[in-house]
C-alpha positions, 0 to 999 in steps of 0.5 A: 343444304347448308348456307355459306360459312358463317361464325357462331358466337358462344358467350361465356368463358372458354378454355382447352378443357372445356373445348375438350369436353364440350366440342372435341368429344362429341365430334370425335365420338361421331366423326373421329376428330383431333384438336390441334393448335392453329396454323397462324397466331391468333390476334393479341388477347385470343386463343385458338384451336383447329379441329380436323375430322377423319372425313376431311371436315375442319373447324376453327374456334377462337376465344378471348376473355373479353372483346367488343363482341359481334355486331349488336352484342356487348363485349365480354368473354366469348368464343367464335366457332367456324367450320364446315362440319356438324355443329356440336350440341354445346353450340346449337343455340348460338347466333350466327354472324357473317365475316364482316360482323365479327371483330375484324381481328377474328375475321382476318385471322379466320381467313388467313387459316381458311385460305391457307387450307384452300390453297393447299387443297386446291393449289390451282387457286393460288394465282387468283388471290381476290377470287379465292377470298371473295368465294371463300364462304362457299369454297369451304362451305359444308355442302358446296365445297366440291361443287363450287370449286368444280364449277371453276376448274372443270366448267370454266365457270360457264364460259364455252370454248374457254379454258379454266385458267382464262375463266379464273383470270377473268373473274379475278379481274372482275373482282379485283375492282373491289366494287363488290367487296362490300357485298361479298357474302351475299354475292358469293352465296349466289353460287349456292352450297349444294353437294350437287353441281348445278350448272344452270343456277351457277352460270346464271349467277356469274352473269351478274358478275359480268354485268357488275364489271360492265357497269364499273367499266362504263364508270358506274357505281354499283349497289346490288340487290335493290328492294323495290315497292313491288316486294321484288329485288332488282339486281343492281342500282347504277349510279354515276360518281358524286351524283348523290343518287340522282338519276340512279338506274335499275338494272336486272340481269338474265342469262339464257341457256344455249339452245343445246341445253334448253328445249328451245331449238334456236338461240333467238328462241332461247333469249325470248323465252328466258326474257319472258320469265323476267317480264312475267314476273318482277319487270311487269310488276315494277311497271317500267323503269329498269334496264334489262341486260341479257348475258349470252356468254354461255353461247358458243360462237355458232349460236351467237352469230345468228343473234348478232345477225337478226338482233331480235326484239327480246320483249323488254325495252330498254335491253342490251343483249351481249356476250362477253368473253374471257378476255374481257372483250364484249359485243352486243346490241341494244333495243329501246332508248338506253339510259345507260352509257355503255359504249366504253364497256361493249362494242355495239354491233350495227347500233341504231339505238342511241343512248340518252 
C-alpha cells in the first residue's frame, strides 16, 4: 500500500530535455504519458511541468538552478517530483519529504496544482476548502484516491442517518479551527491509502477528529500522538492555554462499531469489548493517568438510546462516552472523576460524576 503523497528531491541540474529522456520516456513506455506545462505559474526561479498518464495518474516536477533545499539539505540545483503514479527509475534513489519539509513556494505551488485537479475530479469538494486541503495527501494518493473520497461522499464519513453534505460540513468546521494544521500529514494519513474501502479503520480515524474538536471547543490546546515511556503513543495531550505544559492531560480515543457491524449483539456489549482492547494494551501498560473518550458517533439512535438509559461502566476510569451528530451537538456521560472540563462541549446526561 502506497503512503500519502510525498515529494522526492532529486539534486542536480534538470532541464526539459533531461526530463523527456529520464522521466517522460519510461512513463510513456509503461503507461502512456504526456508532458505539458503546469496549470499555475511556478514560483520565481523555478520551472515546472505536469505529467498525465493514460490511466489517469498524474505527476508534477518542479526544478531550479539553486534554492534552499528541503529540510536538512544544503541548497543548490535540484528538482522535486510529486505524483500518484509509478516512480521512474531515474528517481528511485531519491529521498522523500513531506509538504512541510520542502521550501514553502514549492509546496504552495504544488498544492494549487493538485487542489485544482481534485476539485475538477470531485466537484462536490469545492465548498469544503479546508477539508480538501487537509486530506489532499490521501485524496490524491496512488492507492487511496478513490477509497478515501468514497468514504466521505458515499458513506457520510461514518455518520449514520446523515447526508454526505452534513458530514462534509461537519469536518470542514472541525478542521477550520486550524488546531490540527501543524499535524496535517500525520493526521490525514490515518485514513490510510488502501485501494479497498476500509470503513472500520476510516471511521475509527475520524473519531480522533471528533475528539480534537471537542477538546478545542472546551478551550484546550491539543497535541496529537504523544509518545509515553511504555513505548505506546497516546492520541492527544490537552493543555490549557498559557499553562506551559503544567497539568497536561493525556487523552486516548476509541470508537466502537455499532452492534449491526460486529459480533456483539448489544450496544453496551460493543462498548465494553472495544474498550477492553485498549485497557488490555496501552492503557494498562501506562498504569493510569489517561482519560478515555469513547466515541459512539457511529451508533444510530436505536443503539444509542440503550447506552444513554443504562450508562454502563466501560472498564476504564475516568472515561467519557459520547455521541456526536454532524450538526455539532454532542451528548454523553462520564464515569470516574474527570480531570477535563468538557461541559462547554458535551451535554452530559444525568451527570453524577463531577469534573475536577
